[in-house]
C-alpha positions, 0 to 999 in steps of 0.5 A: 955929413953926406953920403959918398955916393948913392947906395949901391943897393939902390943904384945897381940893378938887382942888388937890393933884391939879392941882399933882401933875399939873402936876409930873408932866407937866413932869417926864415931857414930855421927857428931862431927867435926874431929878437935874437936875429935882430940883436945879432944884426944890431950888434954887428952893425954897432961893431961896423959903425953902420948908422943905417942898420943900427937905427933900423934894427933898434926900431925893429926891436922896439916894434917887437916889444923889446925893452929899452934896457936890452936895446941900450945895453946890447954893446955891453951884453957880457956885463948886462943881465938882460940876455939869455945864455942862447942870446949870449952865444949868438952874440959871441958868434956874431962878434967873432964872425964880424971881427975875423981879422982880429985874431989868428983863430977868427972863430975860436972853437969855444965860441962855436961850441957855445953856440952849438950848445944852444942851436942845432945845425940848421939854426947855426947855418941860419945864424952864420948866413944872418951874420954874413948878410948883416955884415954885407949890408954894414960894409956897403953902408959904412963904405959909402957913408949912407946917412940914416933918418926917418926914411929907414922906416919904409923898410921896417914892417909894422913901422907905420902902425907903431908910429901911429899908435905912439 
């Protein structure tokens, strides 16, 4: 498999910085656990079939110290006992906001209400931006068939140290 074109975020001036800035702002606006943010990113990436982001965020979760069971069962989070109620609410919101066209009411009130039980308004705003951000990355990568590989580690803080410690 070959990419259709070079990644637009690498070839369009300013695109990489803009998307990275959105991702950073979304993740640092409110106190949401880093693991929750990464599970949200990984779950959206699984749904969207983005190998680059699945690879990257799985590696980030490992570096963060997440156990394999949580990473491996994320796609079946509803049936896995490894996730907290707050994480489940964030994942449900992620799935709804990622699959907007799959139902007449894209993000049902019960999904939003469940998330609102676990996250305050600032955290919800941060989650919504994080979900939108990862979906943008996924759509760019999947549309242009970007191929994952070891090169993704250059974008993962701490990846070099984790590799040398292994």
